[in-house]
N, C-alpha and C positions, 0 to 999 in steps of 0.2 A: 530820586526821584520825577526827577524833570521827564525823563523819557521809559519811566515806567516799569524803570528796573526795580524788584524787590529787595527790600534789604532785610537784613536781621540789625539789631540796633544793641547795643550794652542794655541793662535790664533800670537803667540806675530812673530813679523815682520820676522827676519830669519827662526825660523822654518818653516811661510809657504813659505815662497822661497825654501828653502833648502832641505823641504822633501811634497810638493806639490806630488809627484807623489805617496808618499808611505802612508801618514794619509790623515783623515778630522782635520780638527781644529775648534776650540768650544772657546768662552770667562769664561774664567779660573774662575772666579765668578760669572757667570749665568750656574747653575744648568738647568735650563732648556734646555738652548742651548744644550750642554752635551749631554743631553738625548736627544737630538731631533737629534743629531747627531750619537749618538750609537742606534740609529732606524732607519737613514736612513741606515745604516750598516745593520742592522738585516732585513729592508722590501727588499732594494738592492743587494740581491747573486750578479749579475755580478760585481758588485761597487765595493763590500768587496771582492770578487777573485781578482778582478785585482789588488786592492791595497795591496795584500798580497802577490801577487804573484812578485808585484814590488817589496814589501821590501825588498824581499829576495833577489830576484836579487843584488837590491843596497848594500845589508851585504856581496853579494859573491863578487862585480864587483869594489866599492865603501866606505864603512861604515866595513875597516877590520883591523885586527894588520899592517897584512905585509905592507899593504895600507897606512897608519898609522903612520909606523914603518917609513916611508923612509921620509916623510913630517919633523918629528921629527928630524929624523940626518939630511937634510936639512936644518932645523931651527938652531939646533948647530950648523950646519957647516958656518955660513953666520954671525950668532953669536961672532963666533971666529975671522973673517975677520977684 
C-alpha cells in the first residue's frame, strides 16, 4: 500500500471492513477467485489507480508507526492503571 501497489487480500470479515477502500478481496482457498480479482485490477485501470492512491493516503494518515505508537502507549498506560 505504501507505494500505491494495488492488493488482493483474503476475504476475512475484519480485513474487508478495515481495508475496503484500499484492496479487493478473494477467498484464499479459491485460485479462480484470486485470479478474477487480479484480472479485475488489470482490466479496470481507474479502479486500480484509485485503490493505489487510497492505500498511499491510508499509510500516511492511518497505518503508520507514529500513529500506531500513540495507540500502543495508550494501551500500555491503560494496562498499568
